[in-house]
C-alpha positions as CSV (number, residue, x, y, z in Angstrom):
1,M,-0.2,0.2,0.0
2,S,1.1,3.3,-1.4
3,S,1.7,5.8,1.3
4,K,-0.6,8.3,-0.3
5,H,-2.9,5.6,0.3
6,W,-2.2,5.6,4.2
7,S,-2.1,9.1,4.6
8,R,-5.8,9.4,3.8
9,L,-6.6,6.4,5.5
10,L,-5.1,8.1,9.1
11,H,-6.8,11.7,7.2
12,K,-9.8,10.1,7.6
13,H,-9.8,8.1,11.1
14,A,-9.2,11.3,12.4
15,A,-11.7,13.2,10.9
16,H,-14.0,10.0,12.3
17,F,-12.5,10.5,15.9
18,R,-13.1,14.4,15.7
19,T,-16.9,13.7,14.5
20,Q,-16.9,11.1,18.0
21,K,-16.2,14.2,19.9
22,I,-18.8,16.7,18.7
23,L,-21.1,14.3,18.7
24,A,-20.4,13.9,22.6
25,L,-21.0,17.7,22.9
26,V,-24.8,17.1,21.9
27,P,-26.9,16.6,24.8
28,K,-29.3,13.7,26.4
29,E,-32.5,13.9,26.1
30,Y,-33.9,16.5,28.9
31,A,-30.8,17.6,30.0
32,P,-30.4,20.6,32.1
33,S,-28.5,23.2,30.5
34,E,-25.0,24.6,32.1
35,T,-25.7,28.1,30.9
36,S,-28.7,28.5,31.1
37,D,-28.3,29.7,34.8
38,K,-25.4,31.9,33.6
39,S,-27.0,33.5,31.0
40,S,-28.3,36.8,30.9
41,S,-32.2,37.8,31.2
42,D,-31.3,40.0,28.1
43,D,-30.2,37.5,25.7
44,E,-33.2,35.9,23.3
45,Q,-34.0,32.1,24.4
46,H,-36.6,30.3,21.9
47,S,-38.7,27.8,22.8
48,L,-37.4,24.1,21.1
49,H,-39.0,20.8,19.9
50,P,-40.4,18.4,22.7
51,S,-37.7,16.2,22.7
52,F,-35.1,18.5,23.5
53,A,-36.7,21.6,25.0
54,S,-35.1,21.2,28.3
55,S,-31.7,22.8,26.9
56,P,-30.4,25.1,24.4
57,A,-30.6,23.0,21.1
58,P,-27.1,24.0,18.7
59,S,-27.9,25.5,15.3
60,F,-27.7,22.2,13.0
61,D,-28.0,24.4,9.7
62,S,-24.8,25.9,10.6
63,S,-22.5,22.5,12.3
64,L,-23.2,19.3,11.3
65,E,-25.5,20.5,7.9
66,R,-22.2,22.1,6.5
67,M,-19.6,19.1,8.3
68,H,-18.7,17.1,5.4
69,L,-16.3,15.4,7.7
70,L,-16.4,11.7,5.7
71,S,-17.3,12.8,2.0
72,S,-14.0,11.8,0.1
73,D,-13.2,9.4,-2.7
74,D,-12.2,6.6,-0.5
75,D,-15.5,5.6,0.8
76,T,-15.0,2.2,0.4
77,N,-12.0,1.7,2.0
78,Y,-13.3,3.2,5.1
79,K,-16.3,1.1,5.3
80,E,-14.2,-2.0,5.2
81,N,-12.1,-0.4,8.1
82,Q,-15.6,0.4,10.1
83,S,-15.5,-2.8,12.1
84,S,-12.0,-2.3,13.7
85,I,-13.4,1.7,14.6
86,E,-14.7,2.1,18.3
87,D,-18.6,1.7,18.4
88,V,-20.3,5.3,19.0
89,P,-23.7,5.4,20.8
90,L,-26.6,7.5,19.5
91,T,-28.1,10.0,21.0
92,P,-32.0,11.0,20.9
93,I,-31.6,13.5,18.3
94,F,-29.6,11.4,15.6
95,Q,-32.2,8.8,16.5
96,Q,-35.1,10.5,14.9
97,I,-32.5,11.5,11.9
98,C,-31.2,8.3,11.4
99,P,-33.8,5.3,12.7
100,L,-31.2,2.5,10.8
101,S,-30.1,1.0,14.1
102,P,-30.2,1.1,17.8
103,K,-26.6,1.2,18.1
104,F,-25.0,2.2,14.8
105,T,-25.2,4.9,12.9
106,D,-24.1,5.3,8.6
107,Y,-22.8,8.9,8.9
108,D,-22.3,8.8,5.4
109,N,-26.6,8.7,4.5
110,I,-26.9,11.6,7.5
111,P,-29.5,13.2,5.5
112,S,-30.2,17.5,5.4
113,L,-31.9,18.5,8.3
114,S,-33.9,21.0,6.2
115,S,-35.3,18.2,4.6
116,I,-37.1,16.9,7.5
117,P,-40.2,17.6,8.3
118,S,-40.7,17.1,11.6
119,L,-37.0,19.8,12.0
120,T,-38.1,22.4,9.6
121,S,-39.2,24.8,12.0
122,I,-37.2,26.0,14.8
123,N,-40.0,28.3,16.0
124,P,-42.1,27.2,18.6
125,S,-45.6,25.8,18.0
126,P,-48.7,26.4,20.2
127,S,-48.5,23.0,21.6
128,T,-45.0,23.2,22.0
129,S,-44.6,26.9,23.9
130,A,-46.9,25.2,26.8
131,R,-44.4,22.5,27.9
132,T,-41.7,25.1,28.2
133,P,-39.9,25.0,31.6
134,V,-41.7,27.1,33.9
135,G,-38.9,30.3,35.1
136,R,-37.5,30.2,31.4
137,K,-37.8,33.9,30.5
138,T,-38.3,35.6,26.9
139,R,-38.9,39.1,25.7
140,S,-41.9,37.9,23.7
141,K,-43.6,36.9,26.8
142,K,-44.1,36.6,30.1
143,M,-44.2,33.5,32.0
144,V,-46.6,32.6,34.8
145,T,-44.0,31.4,37.5
146,A,-46.9,30.5,40.0
147,P,-51.2,29.7,39.1
148,A,-53.6,32.8,39.9
149,A,-55.2,33.1,42.9
150,K,-58.7,32.8,42.9
151,K,-60.9,35.7,43.6
152,P,-62.5,36.3,46.5
153,R,-65.9,35.9,46.6
154,R,-67.8,39.3,45.7
155,I,-69.8,40.3,49.4
156,H,-72.6,42.8,48.4
157,K,-72.3,45.6,50.7
158,F,-74.8,46.0,52.9
159,A,-77.4,49.1,52.7
160,L,-80.6,50.5,54.3
161,A,-83.0,53.0,52.5
162,Y,-83.3,56.0,54.8
163,K,-86.1,58.8,55.0
164,W,-84.6,61.5,57.2
165,K,-86.8,63.8,58.8
166,T,-86.8,66.6,61.8
167,A,-88.7,65.4,64.7
168,I,-88.6,63.7,67.8
169,F,-86.7,60.3,68.6
170,R,-90.0,58.1,69.6
171,H,-88.2,54.8,69.6
172,R,-86.1,55.1,73.5
173,A,-85.1,52.5,75.3
174,S,-83.9,52.5,78.9
175,I,-82.2,49.2,80.3
176,D,-82.6,48.2,84.1
177,V,-81.4,45.0,85.8
178,N,-84.6,44.3,87.3
179,D,-87.1,46.0,85.1
180,V,-86.7,45.5,81.1
181,T,-90.6,45.9,80.5
182,N,-90.1,49.2,78.6
183,I,-88.1,47.6,75.6
184,Q,-89.2,46.4,72.4
185,L,-87.0,44.1,71.2
186,P,-87.6,41.7,67.8
187,E,-89.9,38.7,68.7
188,E,-86.8,36.5,67.6
189,I,-84.8,38.2,70.0
190,A,-87.2,38.7,72.4
191,N,-88.0,34.9,72.9
192,K,-84.3,34.4,73.1
193,T,-82.7,36.8,75.6
194,T,-83.3,36.5,79.4
195,V,-81.6,39.5,82.0
196,E,-79.2,37.0,84.5
197,E,-79.9,38.8,87.7
198,H,-76.1,38.7,89.5
199,D,-75.6,36.6,92.6
200,A,-73.5,38.3,94.7
201,T,-73.5,35.6,97.4
202,S,-73.4,32.5,95.6
203,E,-70.3,32.7,93.3
204,Q,-68.3,35.9,94.8
205,P,-65.4,34.5,97.1
206,D,-65.0,35.2,100.9
207,K,-65.0,39.4,100.7
208,E,-61.8,39.5,103.1
209,A,-60.0,37.6,101.0
210,A,-57.8,39.1,98.5
211,I,-56.2,36.2,96.9
212,D,-59.8,34.9,96.0
213,Y,-60.8,37.7,93.7
214,F,-57.4,37.4,92.0
215,F,-57.6,33.6,91.3
216,K,-61.3,33.8,90.0
217,F,-59.9,36.0,87.0
218,F,-55.7,34.6,87.0
219,S,-56.9,30.9,87.5
220,P,-54.6,28.0,89.5
221,D,-54.9,26.1,86.1
222,I,-52.8,29.1,84.1
223,I,-49.9,28.5,86.7
224,T,-50.2,25.0,86.3
225,E,-49.9,25.6,82.6
226,I,-47.0,28.2,82.1
227,T,-45.2,26.2,85.1
228,E,-45.2,23.2,82.6
229,Q,-44.3,25.2,79.8
230,T,-41.2,27.1,81.5
231,N,-39.9,23.4,82.0
232,I,-39.9,22.6,78.5
233,Y,-39.0,25.3,76.9
234,S,-35.8,25.6,79.0
235,V,-35.3,21.5,78.2
236,Q,-35.5,22.4,74.8
237,L,-33.0,25.4,74.9
238,T,-30.3,24.3,77.2
239,G,-31.2,20.3,77.1
240,K,-31.9,20.1,80.9
241,S,-35.3,21.5,83.0
242,I,-35.0,24.3,85.5
243,Q,-37.3,22.3,87.6
244,L,-39.6,25.4,88.4
245,T,-42.5,24.7,90.3
246,E,-45.7,26.0,91.0
247,N,-44.8,28.0,94.5
248,E,-41.9,29.3,92.6
249,L,-43.6,30.9,90.0
250,Q,-46.5,32.3,92.6
251,D,-43.2,33.9,94.2
252,F,-42.1,35.3,90.5
253,L,-45.5,36.9,90.1
254,A,-45.7,38.2,93.6
255,I,-42.3,40.1,93.1
256,H,-43.1,42.0,90.1
257,I,-46.7,42.7,91.7
258,L,-44.8,44.3,94.6
259,M,-41.9,46.1,91.9
260,G,-44.9,47.9,90.4
261,I,-45.9,49.4,94.1
262,V,-42.5,50.4,95.1
263,Q,-40.1,50.8,91.8
264,M,-36.4,51.5,91.4
265,P,-34.4,52.2,88.2
266,S,-33.1,48.3,87.8
267,Y,-34.8,45.3,88.7
268,V,-31.1,44.1,90.2
269,D,-30.9,46.8,92.7
270,Y,-33.9,45.1,94.6
271,W,-31.1,42.6,95.6
272,G,-28.3,45.2,95.9
273,N,-26.2,46.0,98.8
274,C,-27.1,49.5,98.6
275,F,-30.9,49.1,97.6
276,R,-32.1,46.2,99.2
277,F,-35.3,45.8,99.4
278,E,-35.9,42.7,101.9
279,Q,-39.3,42.1,101.2
280,I,-38.0,41.1,97.7
281,A,-34.7,39.9,97.9
282,D,-35.7,37.7,100.8
283,I,-37.8,35.6,98.7
284,M,-35.5,34.3,96.3
285,P,-31.7,34.6,95.5
286,L,-31.7,37.5,91.9
287,K,-29.8,34.2,90.0
288,R,-33.0,32.2,90.5
289,Y,-34.9,35.4,89.4
290,Q,-33.4,35.8,86.5
291,Q,-33.0,31.8,85.8
292,I,-36.8,31.8,86.1
293,R,-37.1,35.2,84.0
294,R,-34.8,34.0,80.9
295,F,-36.8,30.7,80.4
296,L,-40.8,31.9,81.3
297,H,-42.7,30.4,78.5
298,F,-46.7,30.0,77.6
299,V,-46.1,27.6,74.8
300,D,-44.8,24.8,73.2
301,N,-42.5,25.5,70.5
302,S,-42.5,22.2,68.9
303,L,-46.2,22.7,67.8
304,E,-46.4,24.6,64.4
305,D,-49.1,27.0,64.4
306,S,-50.0,29.7,62.1
307,D,-52.0,31.9,64.5
308,R,-49.8,35.1,64.9
309,Y,-50.1,35.5,68.5
310,Y,-49.9,31.6,69.1
311,K,-47.0,32.3,71.8
312,V,-49.7,33.6,74.4
313,R,-52.7,32.6,72.7
314,N,-53.1,29.7,75.3
315,I,-53.1,31.9,78.6
316,S,-55.0,35.2,77.0
317,E,-57.9,32.6,75.9
318,M,-57.8,31.0,79.5
319,I,-57.8,34.7,81.1
320,R,-60.9,35.9,78.4
321,R,-62.9,32.9,79.7
322,N,-62.3,33.8,83.1
323,C,-63.2,37.7,82.5
324,L,-66.9,36.4,80.5
325,Q,-68.3,34.7,83.9
326,H,-67.5,37.4,85.9
327,E,-69.8,39.4,83.5
328,S,-72.3,41.3,85.6
329,E,-73.1,45.0,83.9
330,N,-75.1,46.1,80.6
331,N,-73.7,48.9,79.6
332,F,-70.4,48.7,77.6
333,S,-67.6,50.8,75.8
334,I,-65.7,49.5,73.3
335,D,-62.4,50.9,72.6
336,E,-58.5,50.3,71.8
337,M,-56.1,49.9,74.8
338,M,-52.7,50.2,73.2
339,I,-49.9,47.6,75.2
340,A,-46.4,49.0,75.0
341,Y,-43.6,48.1,73.4
342,K,-40.9,49.3,71.2
343,G,-38.8,46.8,70.6
344,R,-37.8,45.2,67.5
345,K,-38.8,41.5,67.4
346,A,-42.8,41.9,67.0
347,G,-42.3,42.4,63.6
348,N,-45.7,44.2,61.8
349,R,-47.6,43.0,65.2
350,K,-46.4,46.7,66.1
351,Q,-48.8,49.5,65.4
352,Y,-48.6,53.1,66.3
353,M,-51.5,55.4,67.9
354,K,-50.3,59.2,67.8
355,D,-52.8,60.1,70.0
356,K,-52.4,57.2,72.6
357,P,-50.1,58.1,76.0
358,N,-47.9,54.6,74.8
359,K,-47.8,55.2,70.9
360,W,-46.3,52.1,70.1
361,G,-47.0,48.9,70.7
362,F,-49.6,46.2,70.2
363,K,-53.0,47.3,69.7
364,N,-56.0,45.3,72.0
365,Y,-59.7,46.0,71.2
366,V,-61.2,45.8,74.6
367,R,-65.1,45.7,75.4
368,A,-65.2,47.4,79.3
369,G,-67.7,48.2,81.9
370,V,-68.8,51.8,83.1
371,S,-66.4,50.4,86.2
372,G,-63.8,49.9,84.6
373,M,-63.8,45.9,84.4
374,I,-62.6,44.5,81.4
375,Y,-64.8,41.4,80.2
376,D,-63.4,40.7,76.8
377,F,-60.7,41.7,74.3
378,I,-59.2,40.6,70.6
379,L,-55.6,41.8,69.9
380,Y,-55.0,43.0,66.6
381,G,-53.9,40.5,63.8
382,G,-54.4,42.3,60.7
383,D,-55.7,39.5,58.5
384,D,-55.5,36.8,61.3
385,T,-57.4,39.1,63.8
386,F,-60.9,37.1,63.4
387,R,-59.2,33.8,63.3
388,Y,-61.9,32.5,66.2
389,H,-64.7,34.4,64.8
390,K,-67.6,34.0,62.3
391,F,-69.2,36.7,60.7
392,T,-72.4,36.9,58.0
393,D,-72.0,38.4,54.4
394,D,-73.8,41.5,55.6
395,E,-71.1,42.0,58.5
396,V,-68.7,41.3,57.2
397,S,-69.4,44.2,53.9
398,L,-70.0,46.7,56.8
399,G,-65.5,46.7,57.6
400,F,-63.1,46.0,59.7
401,G,-64.6,48.6,62.3
402,A,-67.9,47.6,62.5
403,Q,-66.4,43.4,62.4
404,I,-64.9,44.7,66.3
405,V,-67.7,45.6,67.4
406,I,-69.7,42.6,66.5
407,A,-67.1,40.5,67.3
408,L,-66.9,41.6,70.9
409,C,-70.9,42.1,71.1
410,Q,-70.7,38.3,70.7
411,S,-69.8,37.2,73.9
412,I,-72.0,39.2,75.5
413,K,-74.6,37.3,78.0
414,N,-76.8,39.6,79.9
415,K,-79.1,41.2,77.0
416,P,-80.8,43.3,76.3
417,A,-77.3,45.6,76.3
418,L,-75.9,49.0,75.5
419,I,-72.5,49.8,74.2
420,F,-70.6,52.8,73.5
421,C,-68.1,53.7,71.2
422,D,-66.8,56.2,68.7
423,N,-66.5,57.4,65.4
424,F,-63.8,54.5,64.4
425,F,-66.5,52.4,65.1
426,S,-69.8,53.9,64.4
427,S,-72.2,53.5,61.5
428,P,-76.1,53.3,61.0
429,E,-75.4,50.0,59.4
430,L,-73.6,48.6,62.7
431,F,-76.4,50.2,64.9
432,Y,-79.4,48.6,63.0
433,L,-78.0,44.8,62.9
434,L,-76.8,45.1,67.1
435,R,-80.5,46.1,67.6
436,E,-82.3,43.5,65.0
437,N,-80.2,40.4,64.9
438,Y,-78.4,40.7,68.9
439,G,-81.1,43.0,70.7
440,I,-77.9,45.1,71.4
441,F,-78.4,49.0,71.3
442,G,-75.6,51.6,70.3
443,L,-74.6,54.7,70.6
444,G,-71.3,56.8,69.8
445,T,-69.8,59.4,67.6
446,I,-69.9,59.6,63.9
447,K,-68.1,60.8,61.2
448,D,-70.0,63.1,59.0
449,N,-69.1,61.0,55.9
450,R,-70.9,58.2,57.6
451,I,-74.8,59.5,57.9
452,R,-76.0,58.3,54.7
453,G,-78.1,62.0,53.8
454,A,-78.9,63.0,57.1
455,E,-76.0,65.7,56.8
456,K,-78.7,67.1,54.0
457,L,-80.9,68.4,56.8
458,L,-78.3,69.1,59.9
459,P,-76.5,72.5,59.2
460,D,-72.7,72.0,58.1
461,Q,-69.8,72.5,60.7
462,K,-69.3,76.0,59.7
463,A,-72.8,77.4,60.0
464,M,-72.8,75.3,63.7
465,K,-69.6,76.8,65.1
466,K,-71.5,80.1,64.8
467,K,-74.3,79.5,66.5
468,P,-74.2,79.7,70.2
469,R,-72.7,77.3,72.8
470,G,-75.2,74.4,73.5
471,S,-77.2,74.5,70.2
472,Y,-78.1,71.4,68.5
473,A,-80.0,69.5,65.5
474,Q,-81.8,66.5,65.7
475,V,-82.8,63.8,62.5
476,V,-84.6,61.2,62.9
477,C,-85.4,57.5,60.7
478,D,-88.6,56.2,61.9
479,K,-88.2,53.1,59.6
480,N,-84.8,52.4,61.3
481,K,-85.0,53.4,64.2
482,L,-82.1,55.4,64.1
483,V,-81.6,59.1,65.8
484,V,-78.7,61.9,64.6
485,V,-77.7,64.7,66.8
486,K,-75.2,66.9,66.4
487,W,-74.3,69.2,68.9
488,N,-71.9,72.6,69.9
489,D,-69.9,72.5,72.4
490,N,-66.4,74.0,72.6
491,K,-66.7,72.6,68.4
492,P,-69.4,70.6,66.8
493,V,-69.9,66.9,67.3
494,T,-71.9,64.5,65.7
495,L,-73.2,61.4,67.5
496,I,-76.0,58.8,66.4
497,S,-77.8,56.3,68.8
498,S,-80.1,53.7,68.6
499,F,-82.2,54.2,71.4
500,V,-81.8,57.7,73.0
501,G,-82.3,61.1,71.2
502,A,-81.9,64.5,72.3
503,E,-85.1,64.9,74.3
504,P,-85.1,65.7,77.2
505,V,-82.5,69.1,77.4
506,Q,-80.9,69.5,80.4
507,K,-78.5,72.2,81.9
508,I,-74.6,71.3,82.2
509,K,-71.7,73.9,83.6
510,R,-68.8,74.8,80.8
511,Y,-66.3,77.0,81.6
512,S,-66.8,80.4,79.4
513,K,-63.3,82.5,78.5
514,E,-65.3,85.4,77.7
515,E,-66.8,85.6,81.2
516,K,-64.0,83.6,82.7
517,R,-66.8,81.5,84.6
518,K,-68.5,78.4,84.1
519,V,-72.2,79.0,82.3
520,E,-75.0,77.1,81.9
521,V,-75.7,75.6,78.5
522,D,-77.9,73.0,77.0
523,C,-76.7,69.3,77.1
524,P,-78.8,66.7,74.8
525,Q,-79.8,63.5,76.7
526,I,-77.3,61.9,73.8
527,V,-74.9,63.5,75.2
528,K,-75.0,62.7,78.8
529,E,-75.5,59.0,78.0
530,Y,-72.2,59.1,75.9
531,N,-70.3,60.8,78.6
532,R,-71.3,58.7,81.3
533,H,-70.4,55.6,79.9
534,M,-67.9,55.7,77.2
535,G,-65.1,55.7,80.2
536,G,-65.0,52.3,80.9
537,V,-61.8,51.7,78.9
538,D,-60.0,54.2,79.9
539,L,-60.7,53.9,83.2
540,A,-58.9,50.7,83.1
541,D,-56.0,51.7,81.3
542,M,-55.8,54.4,83.8
543,L,-55.7,52.1,87.1
544,I,-52.9,49.6,84.9
545,S,-50.7,52.8,84.9
546,L,-50.9,53.7,88.8
547,Y,-49.1,50.5,89.2
548,K,-47.9,49.1,86.3
549,I,-45.7,46.2,87.0
550,P,-42.0,46.6,85.3
551,F,-41.2,43.4,83.3
552,K,-39.1,45.0,80.2
553,S,-38.1,42.5,78.0
554,R,-36.7,41.9,73.8
555,R,-39.7,38.9,73.4
556,W,-42.6,40.6,72.4
557,Y,-45.0,38.3,73.9
558,I,-43.8,39.2,77.6
559,G,-45.2,42.7,77.2
560,I,-48.4,40.9,76.5
561,F,-48.5,38.9,79.5
562,T,-47.8,41.1,81.8
563,Q,-50.5,43.3,80.6
564,L,-52.9,40.7,80.7
565,L,-51.7,40.1,84.8
566,E,-52.8,43.8,85.2
567,I,-56.1,43.3,83.5
568,C,-56.5,40.3,86.5
569,L,-55.4,42.3,89.2
570,N,-57.6,45.5,88.2
571,N,-60.8,43.5,87.9
572,A,-60.3,41.4,91.2
573,W,-60.1,44.9,92.6
574,L,-63.1,46.1,91.0
575,M,-64.8,43.3,91.9
576,Y,-63.6,42.9,95.6
577,R,-64.9,46.8,95.6
578,K,-68.5,46.1,94.5
579,N,-68.8,43.6,97.1
580,L,-67.4,45.6,100.4
581,E,-70.0,48.2,98.7
582,G,-66.6,50.3,98.6
583,K,-65.7,50.2,102.4
584,G,-62.2,47.5,101.0
585,K,-58.9,48.3,100.7
586,P,-57.4,51.0,98.3
587,L,-55.7,49.5,95.1
588,K,-52.2,49.5,96.3
589,G,-53.4,47.8,99.7
590,F,-55.2,45.3,97.8
591,R,-52.2,44.5,95.6
592,H,-49.8,44.2,98.5
593,E,-52.2,41.7,100.0
594,V,-52.2,39.7,97.0
595,Y,-48.3,39.7,97.3
596,Q,-48.2,38.1,100.8
597,C,-50.8,35.5,100.1
598,L,-49.0,34.3,97.0
599,I,-46.0,33.7,99.1
600,K,-47.2,32.6,102.0
601,R,-50.5,31.0,101.6
602,G,-50.6,27.3,102.3
603,R,-47.3,26.8,102.9
604,S,-45.5,26.6,106.3
605,Q,-42.4,28.7,107.4
606,D,-39.8,25.6,107.2
607,V,-40.9,24.3,103.4
608,E,-40.8,28.1,102.4
609,K,-37.2,28.3,103.7
610,T,-35.9,24.9,102.3
611,E,-37.9,25.5,98.2
612,N,-36.8,29.0,97.8
613,S,-33.6,29.4,99.9
614,K,-33.7,32.3,101.4
615,I,-30.6,34.1,102.1
616,Q,-31.5,34.6,106.4
617,K,-28.2,36.6,106.9
618,P,-27.1,38.7,103.9
619,R,-23.5,40.2,103.6
620,L,-23.4,44.3,104.7
621,A,-22.8,47.0,102.8
622,R,-19.1,48.1,103.6
623,P,-19.0,51.5,104.5
624,V,-17.2,54.0,102.3
625,S,-13.6,55.5,102.8
626,P,-14.9,58.6,104.6
627,I,-16.5,57.2,107.2
628,R,-14.3,54.4,108.0
629,Y,-11.2,56.7,108.5
630,D,-13.0,59.5,110.2
631,N,-11.9,58.2,113.7
632,V,-15.7,58.8,114.9
633,G,-18.2,56.6,116.3
634,H,-16.1,53.4,116.5
635,F,-14.5,53.3,120.0
636,I,-15.5,50.9,122.6
637,S,-18.9,51.6,124.3
638,T,-20.0,49.9,127.8
639,K,-23.1,52.2,128.7
640,E,-26.4,50.4,130.2
641,D,-28.5,52.6,128.2
642,I,-27.3,50.8,125.1
643,G,-28.2,47.1,126.8
644,L,-24.8,46.0,127.5
645,R,-23.1,44.4,130.3
646,K,-21.5,46.8,132.9
647,Y,-17.4,45.7,132.9
648,D,-16.5,43.7,135.3
649,S,-13.5,45.3,137.3
650,D,-12.5,42.0,138.8
651,K,-11.4,40.3,135.8
652,A,-9.8,42.9,134.2
653,T,-6.6,42.0,135.5
654,S,-6.2,38.9,133.4
655,P,-3.5,39.4,130.5
656,F,-5.3,38.4,127.5
657,L,-8.9,39.5,128.7
658,P,-10.9,36.8,126.8
659,H,-13.7,37.7,128.7
660,L,-14.2,41.5,127.4
661,R,-14.4,40.6,124.1
662,P,-17.9,39.7,123.9
663,Y,-18.6,43.1,125.6
664,F,-17.0,45.9,122.8
665,V,-18.9,46.4,120.6
666,A,-18.8,49.4,117.5
667,A,-20.9,52.9,118.2
668,P,-24.2,51.7,115.7
669,S,-24.3,55.6,115.1
670,R,-22.0,56.4,112.0
671,G,-20.1,53.1,110.6
672,G,-23.5,50.5,111.0
673,W,-21.8,48.1,112.7
674,G,-24.0,46.0,115.2
675,E,-22.3,42.5,115.7
676,V,-21.1,41.9,118.6
677,G,-17.1,41.0,118.3
678,G,-17.2,42.6,114.9
679,S,-13.8,43.9,113.4
680,D,-13.9,47.1,115.1
681,A,-14.4,45.5,118.7
682,L,-11.3,46.0,120.9
683,S,-8.7,42.9,121.1
684,P,-6.3,41.9,123.3
685,P,-2.7,43.4,123.1
């Protein structure tokens, strides 16, 4: 064989190996692309045939179709030596092009790609574009990465037909616990509604035991629950339990109750040498207090819950149920109460209200009685606020403020009842539904853009200000049993009610800047009712602020627990004062009595010492240097008027005077030394 022939054969073999390397670069079927993540979003990408739509395909027209690597004059020589060449496996692409053999391909008979009908068009068809992988971006069409959310069911807004007129309100209703015959209710409500008279002798605890009133709201099962969850939480964090007992938790609560009465800049000061307060420091050591404070917990973290307040939901619901059991009033005010918190751990649970004393914190909607006792509350959680409440379509259409009022009114037991609220909640539709569906009458201030056409018959703000102080205007809708009254005091105010109007008009005293004295002005009855019953939530806020428990923590739920503890204390004191007809202890004395009962009731002195590890002889503080070295008040004193034995002159001749040591003490006037034979006592030479 000539050298020219061998050179051609070697050239053929080299071309064949180059073809193998090229074919190895063709991706497998549905193989992920290595360059798809690195490609820029601006680069244009096209959807391909379903068989290789998972990766960007090469341009066959520019590569394989114009490559004639195996075309030559010596095809016969190549076929003779084909058996000696290593087999090249087929890719799915070439199996479609050349379905000759499952293992081998005749590379000399590869047809042109443009001649294949299924591969003539690289542009995607509607059927293939639907199978384009999710997340692949194109310029022409934006890909949808998630299915579209279902549209919420459309609820038609509840509306009433109003016929306002200037007249006297003739649908007046008054509520008396002993006499409700003058109230006209719908038949379906009247058949179900009964007034539960409060029996103060059958359910109320002993009048002299403050702790019994406290346990009516902060029941012992709450203490048991907190003790168990605190021990579980300590095991989850550290692997071992702090072994908290119920008695220790009661001591912990008692410490905080007393801290609200006797306040110091820092809780460490109660155990410090300079400002040590024995009534707190003797209950438990500082390290044990800090340990309980660190691991105090109210729920098992291993249980998954989407509730935004699941950290305190269990405890808050237990306290809420206890408050509902002792409902004894029929006039309630509904308003928001701010739980102070300025930390960064609460997320969007924290709200801001510029008109509140505590501007930052958690919003708590409260239903309270005229006495200031809190019966029901709802923690604001955005869309998750009404997790445990149900409403009709008409109630949902009224908006968030009306839903708050309805949710708090659903738990009222003593019906019929009166509720009072401000212009954030009030609307004519709300008071209509409360009266017709729940047997509850409403009164509140209202915004002028909510009175549904009544503003046409009432004077506007500018015209009302020009009228004399005490002037009022009233419109009535007899069909819906509603009345709207606008009254001019320091500024015009608009009120709406479903049970009382402007009549009878009475005289009240207001301070006049022009005359520099109090003058009598006309006051509609609807204004007097509002001022008399609306301050329940504000009174509860004031009672909490008097002796507020100092328990600051970065954990957001600790502040809510502290507020709930304050509610229990105030409710217990108000019930205690009511049963004693206002002759009981003041709030400060009541709290101190609860503190004493928590640390001593049901426990002997020996057991108390063992469990709490009290420090019986605490170390005295060392006097400061100017007092220690002033050479005044630290000499030997043997006077009888301070209770010391007389100096024995017969035994004074002893060389070491051992019998004299017990008689020498430091003067208690300056240095504070009170121990016999102390460091300042005279020692023998």
